[in-house]
Structure formats: C-alpha cells, structure tokens
N, C-alpha and C positions, 0 to 999 in steps of 0.2 A: 872229467864230467863238465859239460857245459849246460847249466840249468836254463830253463825257459827264460828268455829275456837277456841271457848272458851272451857274450861274444868272445871268440878266440880268433886272433889273427895269426895264422900259422906262418912259419918261415917258408921261403922259397926253396929251402934245402929239405932236410928230413927231420920230422918230429918223431921221436921214438918213445913209445909207451912200454914201460918195463914192469908194471905191476897192475893191480886192479883195485877197485873200491871194495868195501866190505860187502856190498850187494852182489859182487861177482862180475862186475863190468870192467873190462880194460878200457873201453871207450863207450861213453854214453852222451850223445849229442841231442839235446832238446832245444838248445839255443842256436846261435849263428856261428858257423865255422867257416872262416874264409881261408881257402886253401893256398892262395898265392902261387899256384902251379907247383906246390911242394908235394912231398911224399909223407904219408902217415905210415909208420912202421910199428908193428905190435910184436913184442918179444916176451910177453908175460910167461912166467914159468908156472902156469896153472891152466886148467880148463876154464874158459872164460867166455863172456858174452861181448859182442861187438855191435853197438848201436850207433851207426853213423847216420848221416843224412845224404841228400843228393848233391852236396857240395864237396865231397871228398874227391880229391884229384887222383893221385896214385896211392894204392894201398899195398903194403908188403906184409905178409903173414910169415913170421919167422919164430915159431914157437921154440922155447928153450930146449924142449925134447920132442922127439918125433911122435910120442904117444899123446901129446896134448891136443885137445879139441877146442877150436874157437868156433862159436856159433853166431851168425848174424841174426839179429832179433827184430828186424823190421824190413820193409821193402828197402833194398839197398841198391843205390846207383853210384857207380864209380865213374867219374868224368874222364879219367885217364886209364891207366893200366892196373891190373891186379897181378901180383906175383905171390905164389905160395911156395916159399923155400923149405919150410919144415912144418910138421904138424898137419892136422886135418882142419880144413875150413869148410863148414857145412851150415845148413839152415837150422834154426830152432824149431820152426813150424813150416809145413809145406805151403802155408799161405804167404810166406815171405819170399818175394822174388829177388833175383840178382840180375842187375844190368851193368855191363861193363862196356863203356863206349870206346875204349881202347882195346888193348891186347891182354890176353890172359896167358900166363906162363906158370907151369908147375915145374920146379926143379926136382932133382932126384930124390930129395927127402920130403917133397911137398905132396899134399893130397887135397884136391878140390872135389868134394862130394856134394853133388847137387840134389841128392835125395829125390823128392818128388815135386819139387818146386819148379817154377818157370824161370829159365835162365837164358840170357842173350849176351853176346859178346862180339867184338869185331873179329878176332882171330884167336886161335888156341895153339900154343906150343907146349906140348906135353912131354916132359922128361921124367916125370914122377908118376903120379896116379891121378887120373881124371875119371870121375864117375858121373856120366851124363844123367840128366833127370829121367825118372821113369815117366815124366810128363813130356814137356817140350824143352829142347835145347836148340837155340838158334845161334848159328855162327855165320857172320856176314861174309867173311873173306875166305879163310882157309883153315885147315887143321894140319898141324905138323906133329906127328907122333913119332918120337925118337926111339931108336932101338933100346930095348930094356924098359920102356915105359909101359904103363898099364892104362888102356882106354876101355872103359866098360860102358856099353850103351844102355843098360838097365831096362831094356824092353820099351823104352820111350821113343819119341821121334827126335832125331837129330837132323835139323834142317840147315843146310849150307847154301846160302843164297847170295850171289853177287850180280844177279841180272842174267848174264849169258855164260859165264864160266866159273868154275870153282876148282879148288885144288885140295886133295887129301894126300899128304905125303907121309909115308913111313920111311924114315931115314935113319942112317947110322950116325 
C-alpha cells in the first residue's frame, strides 16, 4: 500500500507481492510509485484487488493457483508489458479501462478477461485464454494466437490498427 502523499521507489529489477492487506488488496497505490523501468509481479494466493496507477511499468500476474481471480479496481495504464502467467486478470467494474502501451502475453495458465470494459494494447500473444471486451478492444500491431490457446471475441469490436497493414497469426 502506498498512501496518498507516500512514495515508493521500485527496483529496476522485480518487485514481488506475495500477500494482500486485510482489505483485500495485493496492490493499492494512492501515492507516488516510481517504477524505474522495473517489473511489478503479483503472486498472491488469494482472490485479490489490484489498484495501480499510470506509473506501473511491467506487470506480471502469476497467481499461486489457476483458479485465483485478480481484479483491477481503477482505470489501469501499464507503461510497458502485461504478462498473465496464471490465474484470471479481469476488471472489477466495466467502468475501469485497461491500457497497455507495450505488449500483452497470456501463457498457457493465464487468462486475461476484459469483460465489458474498454481495452487497448500494443500487441497480443495469446498462449492461454484471452477474452476480448464485449465493448471495444484495440490492438495496435498484431495478434498472435498460439495453437491450443482460446481467443473469445465476446461479441464486441476487436480493432487491429497499424495504419496500412496488420497481422493476425494462428500459429503452432
């Protein structure tokens, strides 16, 4: 927890969160979080809330068990990459958007469930489960959907835009 007025200067390596507060938050940023181009990794063995700010660089979701659900509880911007290795990462409310300026990867045990919120990312490599928003999902460069992965469009709009070309790969 970083309270309003508080400051945390993260390592340029990896900061790992292994538990949560009594209020159910693994991460709750109300103050200043300086990422130093490092990675924030959450491995909590509980269903939990994640409240970052727009200063998070790389975020790794690696729930202790595949049935765990981590929910972002505010408009979330990740300045680098988002990797969901295990568990399900989803929104708490459809009013909370997700923006990833880098790349999104789901590995074989990971599930990114966009629900009905607005989501945008640079690219998607899906080896696990990706559930696009039933609203709008914007992917700037390309989609790589690996063999055995699940990509669900949810009836929403998936917009892939790079100006003149785009790539959708279903690969082994």
